[in-house]
C-alpha positions in Angstrom: -26.5 -7.0 26.1 -27.7 -3.4 26.6 -25.4 0.0 26.9 -22.2 -2.3 26.9 -19.5 -2.6 24.5 -19.4 -6.1 23.3 -15.6 -7.6 23.0 -14.4 -9.7 20.9 -12.2 -12.5 20.5 -8.9 -11.9 22.8 -11.0 -9.1 25.3 -10.6 -6.4 23.0 -13.8 -4.3 21.9 -15.4 -3.7 19.2 -13.9 -0.4 18.8 -10.0 -1.7 20.2 -7.8 -2.7 17.5 -5.2 -5.4 18.6 -1.8 -4.5 18.4 -0.5 -7.7 16.3 -3.2 -7.5 13.8 -2.6 -4.5 11.9 -6.1 -2.8 10.0 -6.2 -4.5 6.6 -5.6 -2.1 3.7 -6.2 -3.3 -0.2 -3.9 -4.2 -2.0 -2.1 -1.2 -4.3 -1.6 -0.5 -7.2 1.7 0.8 -6.4 5.2 -1.3 -4.8 6.8 1.3 -2.5 3.1 2.1 -0.8 2.4 -2.1 0.0 6.2 -2.6 0.8 5.6 0.7 3.6 2.2 -1.6 4.5 4.2 -4.6 5.0 7.4 -2.5 7.3 4.8 -1.1 9.2 2.6 -4.0 9.8 5.6 -6.3 11.1 7.6 -3.5 12.7 8.5 -5.2 15.4 9.4 -8.5 13.3 13.6 -8.0 13.3 13.4 -11.6 11.1 11.4 -10.2 8.1 12.9 -9.4 5.2 12.0 -7.1 2.0 14.0 -7.0 -0.9 13.0 -5.5 -4.1 13.7 -7.5 -7.7 13.9 -5.7 -10.8 12.1 -8.4 -13.0 12.4 -7.1 -16.8 14.9 -4.9 -17.9 12.8 -2.4 -17.9 14.0 -0.7 -14.5 9.9 0.1 -14.4 8.7 -3.2 -13.3 9.7 -4.5 -9.8 8.7 -7.1 -7.9 8.7 -7.4 -3.7 10.8 -10.6 -2.2 9.1 -10.8 1.7 10.7 -14.0 3.5 11.6 -14.9 7.1 16.3 -14.5 7.3 16.8 -17.6 8.4 14.1 -20.1 6.4 15.5 -19.9 3.6 18.9 -20.0 1.8 20.5 -17.4 0.1 21.8 -19.6 -2.4 17.9 -21.1 -3.3 16.2 -17.5 -3.4 19.0 -16.3 -6.1 18.5 -19.6 -8.3 14.8 -19.9 -8.2 13.5 -16.3 -7.2 15.6 -13.7 -8.2 17.1 -15.3 -11.0 14.3 -16.6 -12.7 12.6 -12.9 -12.4 15.1 -10.8 -13.8 
């Protein structure tokens, strides 16, 4: 079609951003930037939990654990992930 805007799935034009599909961003080497991107992307999701874990005795090394509240038992998280990484 000439002169019309092509629409994509869900009737959003090529120039429009789907409100539930955030713009894709490359993974940053900086953990805080990735954490902020995830927080912004899931701003309306109250069950998303982000937890920074120090993964060595050197406080410069961290990991970010992202999970859904209520979908994982806290004791499992502590035993299987936190203790093994720290």
